[in-house]
N, C-alpha and C positions, 0 to 999 in steps of 0.2 A: 842574744839570751844565755846565762849560765845553764850548763846541763846539770840536771839532779840526779845525784847519786844516793844509795841507799849506804848507810852505816855499814861497815865491813864486819860487825858482829851480828848482822841479821842473817837469819837460816834463809840462803838463796832458793830453798824449796818450798818455802814458806809465803817468804815476802820476796816479790821480785817485779822487774817493769818489762813490758813489751811494749815495742815501737808500734804506732798504728799501723805502718807499711808493713808489718810482719802478721797482722792478722789475717785469717784465712775464712772468714765468712761465722767464726764461733767465739763468744765472749766468756765463756766458762772459763776459770783460772787454770782447771786441772790439765787442759789441753796443751796450755803453754809452760808447764813446769818444766823448768830448764833442764834436770835429770832426763825427764821422758823425751823432750823434744832433743836434747842431744843425742840420746840414743837412736830415736829415729834417723836423724841426720847419718849418723854413723852407719846405718845398716841399708841406708839408700846408696850410700858410696860404694858398698859392696854388691849389691843388685837391685836391678830396676823391675823385677820378678814382682806380680802381686797375686794373690790368691785368686782373682779373677782367671787369671791366665790359665789356671788347672781345671777349671769348672765346666763341664759338659752340660749338668742340668743342676738346678736347685729349687728346691720347695721347703715349706714348713707346714706342719698340719694343726691340727686344733684339738679341744678336749672335749668330748663329748659331756653332756650334762649327767652330772651324778645324782641328781633325781630321778633321772631314768635309767637308772642302772640295767634293766631287764632288757631295755631296747637297745644298748649300745655294748655292754660288757658281757665277759662270761669267764670261765675259770680255767686253770692250766691246762686241763686234759681237753676242752673243746677249743679255746681261746687262741687268739694270734697276740703274740708279743706288743703292748702298747709303752714305749719306751718315755721316759722322763728324763729329767735332767740329773738325777742321782744315779741312773743307769751308766752316765758316761765316767769314765777314769782317765787321770793322768799319766797312766802307763799307757793308754792309747786302747785298752783293752773294754769292751763290752760287758758290763755287770747285768746279769739277770737274778741277781739272788732277791732284788726286791721291786719285781716286775708286776704290773698290771695287765690285763687280759682284754681284749675287744673280741667283740663276735666276726663271724665270718662277713654278715652282711655290713657293718661297719668297716670293715677295712676295705670292701670292694665299694662302697658306697661314699658315704659322706667324708672319710680320709682316703680315698683312692688316690689323690694327687702327692699323698707324702708317705706312700708306701718305701718301706725300706728293702732293699736286696743286700745281697753279699757283695762285699768289698766296699760299699757306701761309705763315705764320710760322712761322719754325724759331729754337728758343733753346737754348743751352747750360745745364745743369742741373747739370752734374757733373764734376769735373777739377780739376786746379791751374791756377793762371793765372786769367785773365780769366773773370770770370762772366757769365753773360747774355749773350754776344754772339748776336747776332741778324740772320738774313738771310732773304730774300724768296726764295721758290721762283719761277723764270720762267717766261714762258708755256710752255702744253703740256706744262711739266715733270711726270714721272712717276718715284717712287722710294720710297725708304724710309730708316728711320734706325735708328740702334743706341739703347742705353739711355740715352744720355749729353744727349739732344737731344729735345726735346718740339716735336710738331706741333702748331700752333695755327690753327684755321680763324676766321677774323674776317669781317666783313661784306664786304669788298672788299680789291683790290690797293691803294687809296689808304690804307686803314686799316692794312693790315699795313705799308706801306713807312713811314706815319708813325710807328707803333710802334717799326720796327726802328731807325729814326734816332734816336728817344729811347733805347732801351735801350742803344744804342751810344754815349751819352753818357759821359764820365769820371764825372759826379755820379751817373748812373742806376746806374753800375757800382759805384760805392761802396754804394750803396743796396741792391743786389742781394746784395753779399759780405756786407753786415750781416746779411742774412738766412739766409746758408749756414750748415750744420750740417758737424760732421765734422771730422776733423785732417786727416791726410795727403790725403785727397780729400774736399775741400768738396762739398757738395752742397744743392739747393733741393729742398725738398719742394713738391707743388701747391700747399698752401695759402700756403707762403713766397713762390713765384712771383707767385702771382695778387695777393699783396699790395703788390707793388711799386708805387709811387704813378705815375700820369702824369699829365704837365701838358698841357692841350690848347690849340691856337690857336697853336702855335710856327710860325713862317714858317722852314722849312728850304731856303730859295732860297740862302742862302749857302752852305750845307753842300753843296747840288747842284752850284753854280758851283764849288765848292772840288772837288769830286771830278771835275768835268768837266776840271778844268785838270790836275789829278794825271793821270788817264788819259791826258792827252796828252802829259806829262812822262814816264808810264811806256811811252808807245810810243815817243818817241824814244830812251829808254834801250835800250827791246829791240831797236831797230834797229842801236844800237851792239854790243850783246851778239852779235845774229846775223852782225855783220862778221867776228867771232871766227873763226868757222869759215872764210869765205873766205879770209882773212889765214893761219890756220894749214895749211889744207890747200894751199895756194898755194906756202908755204914748204917743205911737205914733198912735193911734186909729186905727189899724191894727186888723183884724180878720183872724184868720187862717182859710183855706177852709174846709168845711166838706163836702168831696165828697163820693158818694155812690159809692158803689163798686161790684151791680150788673150787669150783662152783658150788661143791657138796657144802665145802665149809664155810661158803657166805651165804648159804640159805638158813634161815632159824626161824622157830617159832616163838611166839611171845602171846600168852593169855592175856584177853581183852581186859581182865579185871586187874592185870597188872598194869595197864597203861592207862586205865582210865583216869580222867584228869589230869593225865601228862603228855608229854612229848609223843610223836607218833613216828619221827623220822629213825631209820634203822642204825645210822650210825651211832645215836645218842643211846639206844636202848642196848646195842651189842655190846659197845665200847664201855660204856657206863657200868654195864652189869660185871665185866672183867673188873673193875677198878674197885667196885665195891666189894668185890671178893678178894682182894688182895690183903695179904697177910704182911706185916712189918715188923719190925723190931721193937717200936714203940707204938704207944696208943694214938689213933688218928684225933686231931681235932679239926673244927673247919676256920676258914679265914676270918669267918663272923665274930669267932671266939677271941681272935687275936687282935681287933682293932678298937681304937677309943671311942670313934664317932661314926657317925651314918658317912659311906663313901658320897663322893663330891665329883659331880661331871666339870670337865674345864669348861675356858671361855672360847665362845665360837669367835671364827677369824672375823666376823661381821662387828662383834662387840669390841676389836681391840682397835686403835689408831697407829698404824706401823708407822716408826720412824729408825731411820738409819742411825740417827746420832742417839739413840736411847741405849740405857744400858740394862733395860728390862729385857731378858730374852725370853721369846715365845716357844714354848717348847711343843714340837707338834709330833706325831706318831713317824714320820718320815727324817726327824732329826735322830732318831734312835735306832741304833744297829741291833744285828741279832744278838748280841752279847748283851744288850741292855746299856751299852755306852752311849754317851752322846757324841754326835759327829761333829767334826771339827770345821766344817764349811758349811755353808747354805742355809744357815738358820735366820729366823727373823726375829725383830726387836719390835717391842710396842711401848705405847705411852698412853695415858689416860685410862688407867686400866683399874677394875676394882680389886681391892686389896683382897679380898676372899680368895682370890686365886693364886696369890704369892704362894710359892713353896716353901716347905720347911725342910730343915735337916732330917733325913731317914725318912721321908714321904715316899712311897710306893705308887707308882703311876702304872695302870694296866690300860693297853690298847683294846677299845670295846668293838672295832671294826677295821676294815684294812689287813694289817699284819696283826690281827686280833689275836690277843692272847700276849703279845711283845710286853716285857716287863723292864722299868727302869726304876732305881731307887737315887734320890735326889741327894748328893753328897757336896754340892756346889755350895760355898759360904761366901763368897769375894764378891758376888753380883745377884740381885735379885732375878727372879724367873717366874713365869707362870705358865699353864698349861693349857692346851689346846681342847676343845669338845670333844674329841673322839679317844679322848683320854680319861681315865678314872682315877680320883686319888684316894688313897688309903692311909690313915694315920696310925701307925702300928703302935701296939700297946709294949715299949721296951721290956716291963717288967716280966712278960710273958714269953716273948719270943725275941730272939737277935735279928733286928732287923737284916742284917747282911746274910744270914742264915736262909731267910724266909726269901731273900731275892735271889741268893744262887738256887734254891729248890725251884724258884719259878723261872729258871733258866734250863730246868732236868728235863731229861726225854719223859719221864713219866708224867711231868707237869704238861708237856706239850701234846701228849698222848691225852688228859684230861681235856686239853684245850680242844683236839681234833674231835672229842664226844660232845662237848657241851655247846660247843659253838652252833649258830643256828643256819642251817643251809640256805644260801642265797647265793645271788651274784656277787656279793661283798658280805661274807659272813660277820656273824658279830655275836657279843656276849654282853650282857645287861650287869648293872652292877649287884643285883639279887643273885645272878648265876655264878659270879665271883666270889660272893660270900660264902656259897656250898663249896669252894675249892676244898678237900680232904687234904690234911697235911699231918704226915707222921711227925711228932714232936718229942725229940730228947729232951733230957734235962738242960737247962739254961748254960750249965758249964761244958755238956758236952757240943750244944750248940755253937758256942764260942770256939771250940777247938775245931770243928768243923768248916766254920767259916775262915779262920785263918787259915787253914790247910789250902781252901778252895782260892782264897786272897793270893796265897804264896804262887801257888800254880798260876794265877792270872798275869801276877806280875811277871813270872820268869816268860811266859808268853807274849807278853808287851815288849817286854827287852828284846826280846829275838826280832820281833816285827819292826820295832825301832832301829835295830842294827839294819835290818835291810832297807828300810826309808832313808836312813843317812848314807847308804852304799849307793843308793839309785839317786840322791841328792847330790853327790859328790860327782858322779857320772854326769849329771846334768849340767853343774858348774864348770865342768871341764870343757863340755863341749861349747858352752856359752862365750867363755875365754877364748875358744879356738876361733869362734866367728869374729867377735870384738877384735882380735889381735891380727885379723886375715887382711 
């Protein structure tokens, strides 16, 4: 029988043949993609070690019901960190910038088996985007994880750090993704995770030096970003409050007639009183005066049909970083959605719970996007306010101070649409707004360029290490 051959013009990574004898129990084509299969062969020639050889203990957690927040969750002051995928970083460090907290009873009870201790290796095993992202729990850390992360106890911090560095290499990520199963939500089961090959004896000093340089550049960029507040508040003539924290200064009285029919929480009354007494160089308007129509709550996750092949992005609070910029990885797509949720250019989104108050301005025009239920859309009147000026104001210290005053105290604080409409904004003439927005935009761009330089330095170091591995 004549042998069948594909045309030489065929892309071998998209169309390829696999002999039946080479099938290993799986039939999904990605597993046998020639480029990835060849990479695995090369790694196996170098080392016969697997991740399982370094595991002393492994476990994964669960996500307590958010419908019973008071039973399971807590705040930063009284709670224990509850780690999610977004807390893992490809530099092997654990990020606690956007962490949730559980109470001690949950930590010691329903999530006892997935407790995290210092030096534990934490690895992502489910979810869209990059697979097997790994971080190491820092010294004296205690916490917990959800079901999308595994906690691995190794022999030492040195071992955990080495494994994290290796798992975060791009070539290792390809091998991890090869082992993942599932469609819209890929996952690594324990056998698949443990089977990831590990190459020993790699000198990660190049990578560590690159990470050190990246941190230096990140600090430089952060200083630039921090200067925005001084500039903006200076131009607007606003002074941030200098509040004494002694017991005497934390006690205050309010007449009953002044809070009748209003909120009773002390944070609201003390901080809001300060804000309302603030003077500025320009007259205050409220957000309700600057919008074209009523605010709109987003689409609940149950209302969308997730589809990894869709080009309609589903923007959640967790997709927005602290600067109001969309994150590059880990986002969802949707299909069969209601068009009323489609975002338009310059729409402003506010987080109403979770990272309450976080603000995002939609600038993407190349692809459609909708927004999640815990976000509120405000359509801005461009004739009254520059949307960029408003966005930058809603990332300032004075805005965050307002958020801390207006948010409703709970396990997961929140602000509703009507409360957002009450946001006071000192509004310069439109020409002045344009100048302010342009200046801040330039600072942000300079900071972004510096951060990009750091990322490129780190990426170059990773590529050097990968070439050393493949050429060994």
